[in-house]
N, C-alpha and C positions, 0 to 999 in steps of 0.2 A: 346220218340223219340224213332226209331231203331236204334242202330248206322248200321245195310243193310239197306236202302235204300226199297229193293224189292229185292225177297228170289231170282230172277234168279242171284245179285252181287253176293252170297251165295255161290258159283260154283267160283268165284276168291278164297277165299280162300287154297281148297280144288288145284286147277289150284298153291299156292305154293306152295304144299307138293312134285307136280307129278315135277315141275321147277326142284324141288330140289333134287329131283332121280334123276331127269334124268342130272345136274351136278357134279354130286355124281357118277353116274356112266363112263360120260363124264372124269372128272379128273384120276380118276382108271386106265384107259382103257387107254391117252394119254401118260400117268405114268409111264407107262410097269407092272404097280403093278398086284395082284392076284384081281384079280375085284367082291365085294363079290356079287351077285343078290339077296341075302335072302335081304341087305340090302336094295336091291336097289324096289324089290318088293315088299317087310310094307314101304317105305313111296311108292309106290304110290298109297297102299290102302288104308295106312290111309292117304293122297290126297280124295278116294275119302268117306273114312267115312266121315274126316272132315266136306267136304265140304255135302257130306249127312244131316251132326250132325244141320250146319247152318241154311241151308236148314226147317229142320225141326221146327225149335225151330226157327224163321224167323216168316214162314207162323204160328205158331199158336201160338205163341205172339199176343194183343191185341195191337190196334191201338194208347193206349194213350203219 
C-alpha cells in the first residue's frame, strides 16, 4: 500500500513547502523586517523538487 494513493497527490507534498515560503515572506513583510528573498526562493524551489520527487517515486513503485 502506497502512502500516496495516486501520483497526482504528490503535488500536495510540494504545495506544503510553497505555502511555507509564502508564509515566511508574509511574516517578514508585515513585521517590517528585511525580507530574505533567497530563503523564499529556496522554499519555493524545494516545494517543486519535493513534489516532483514524490511523483517519480510513487509512479515508479510497484502496486504491492
